[in-house]
FIMARBA-520660 format. One line per field, with one value per residue: residue number from 1; residue in one letter; x, y, z of N, C-alpha, C in turn. Coordinates in Angstrom, 2 decimals. Atoms other than C-alpha are relative to their C-alpha. Example, Ala and Ser with C-alpha at 12.3 -4.5 7.8 and 13.67 -1.06 7.14 Angstrom:
<atoms>
kelo = 1;2 .
lodren = A;S .
n.c1 = 0.89;-0.82 .
n.c2 = -1.19;-1.19 .
n.c3 = 0.00;-0.06 .
ca.c1 = 12.30;13.67 .
ca.c2 = -4.50;-1.06 .
ca.c3 = 7.80;7.14 .
c.c1 = 0.90;-0.77 .
c.c2 = 1.20;1.09 .
c.c3 = 0.00;0.73 .
</atoms>
This chain:
<atoms>
kelo = 1;2;3;4;5;6;7;8;9;10;11;12;13;14;15;16;17;18;19;20;21;22;23;24;25;26;27;28;29;30;31;32;33;34;35;36;37;38;39;40;41;42;43;44;45;46 .
lodren = M;S;E;Q;S;T;P;Q;M;K;I;I;P;F;T;E;Q;I;I;A;G;R;F;S;D;K;T;V;I;V;T;G;A;A;S;G;I;G;R;A;T;T;L;R;I;A .
n.c1 = 1.18;0.59;1.45;0.76;1.29;1.16;0.46;1.20;1.06;0.68;1.43;0.78;1.36;1.09;1.10;1.15;0.61;1.39;0.48;1.46;0.65;-0.87;0.73;1.35;0.46;-0.82;0.27;-1.19;0.13;-0.96;0.09;-0.28;0.60;0.67;-0.83;-1.38;-0.34;1.09;1.11;-0.42;0.00;1.39;0.58;-0.62;0.45;1.47 .
n.c2 = -0.17;-1.30;-0.01;-0.60;-0.48;0.25;-1.27;-0.53;-0.42;-1.21;0.25;-1.20;0.22;-0.18;-0.83;0.14;-1.26;0.20;-1.13;0.02;0.00;0.58;1.00;-0.48;0.27;1.06;1.36;0.59;1.43;0.46;1.45;0.42;-1.00;0.64;0.01;-0.47;-1.25;-0.33;-0.57;-1.31;-0.90;-0.25;-0.89;-1.33;-0.73;0.02 .
n.c3 = 0.81;-0.29;-0.19;1.08;-0.50;0.85;0.58;-0.63;0.91;-0.43;-0.14;0.27;-0.50;0.95;-0.47;0.88;0.41;0.36;0.77;-0.01;1.30;1.04;0.76;0.31;1.37;0.59;-0.45;-0.60;-0.26;-1.01;-0.16;-1.37;-0.89;-1.13;-1.20;0.10;0.66;0.92;-0.78;-0.51;1.14;0.35;-1.00;0.13;1.20;0.11 .
ca.c1 = 217.82;216.26;212.76;210.26;207.23;203.80;202.66;200.04;196.72;195.10;191.55;189.15;185.89;182.68;180.05;176.62;175.18;171.41;169.97;166.31;164.14;166.90;164.47;161.39;159.40;161.70;161.24;163.72;164.20;165.85;166.62;166.67;164.35;162.95;165.95;169.41;170.97;168.19;165.54;167.51;167.97;164.28;163.31;165.73;164.43;160.73 .
ca.c2 = 83.09;86.56;87.37;88.05;90.16;89.43;92.09;94.33;94.83;98.23;97.90;100.45;100.76;100.45;103.14;102.41;105.29;105.38;107.62;108.45;107.65;105.81;103.09;105.27;104.29;101.30;97.56;95.86;92.09;90.71;87.00;85.19;87.74;85.18;85.31;86.68;89.39;89.20;89.86;92.73;94.27;93.93;95.62;98.49;99.31;98.64 .
ca.c3 = 318.58;318.26;319.38;316.64;317.36;315.99;313.52;315.11;313.36;313.49;314.78;313.36;315.30;313.30;313.71;312.30;310.32;310.17;307.50;308.04;305.04;303.20;302.13;301.65;298.54;297.98;298.22;300.54;300.64;303.77;303.76;307.07;308.68;311.13;313.46;314.13;312.00;309.41;312.05;313.59;310.15;309.38;312.63;312.00;308.53;309.17 .
c.c1 = -0.63;-1.51;-0.68;-1.35;-1.09;-0.45;-1.32;-1.00;-0.65;-1.50;-0.73;-1.43;-1.04;-1.09;-1.13;-0.58;-1.42;-0.50;-1.52;-0.55;0.81;-0.75;-1.43;-0.31;0.86;-0.45;1.31;-0.28;1.11;-0.18;0.37;-0.60;-0.69;0.84;1.36;0.17;-1.10;-1.17;0.35;-0.01;-1.42;-0.64;0.55;-0.56;-1.51;-0.59 .
c.c2 = 1.35;-0.10;0.69;0.43;-0.31;1.34;0.44;0.44;1.25;-0.30;1.33;-0.25;0.30;0.84;-0.11;1.37;-0.29;1.27;-0.11;0.06;-0.62;-0.98;0.42;-0.24;-1.04;-1.34;-0.59;-1.46;-0.40;-1.49;-0.35;0.92;-0.61;0.04;0.63;1.35;0.44;0.64;1.40;1.04;0.39;0.99;1.41;0.79;0.04;1.34 .
c.c3 = 0.38;0.14;-1.19;0.56;-1.02;-0.58;0.65;-1.06;0.56;0.02;-0.18;0.48;-1.06;0.64;-1.00;-0.30;-0.48;-0.68;-0.08;-1.42;-1.13;-0.89;-0.31;-1.47;-0.72;0.54;0.50;0.29;0.97;0.14;1.44;1.04;1.22;1.28;-0.28;-0.66;-0.96;0.72;0.51;-1.12;-0.38;0.97;-0.11;-1.17;-0.14;0.38 .
</atoms>
């Protein structure tokens, strides 16, 4: 029986890009802003 290798996945690192003023003069609705990812998002764009 021959050995089969598991296909390798290429992992691409994620880099967050923050653009100053991206939401200026805009209304942003964040659901779940009380905790977790929603809260973190709210704090970042506030």
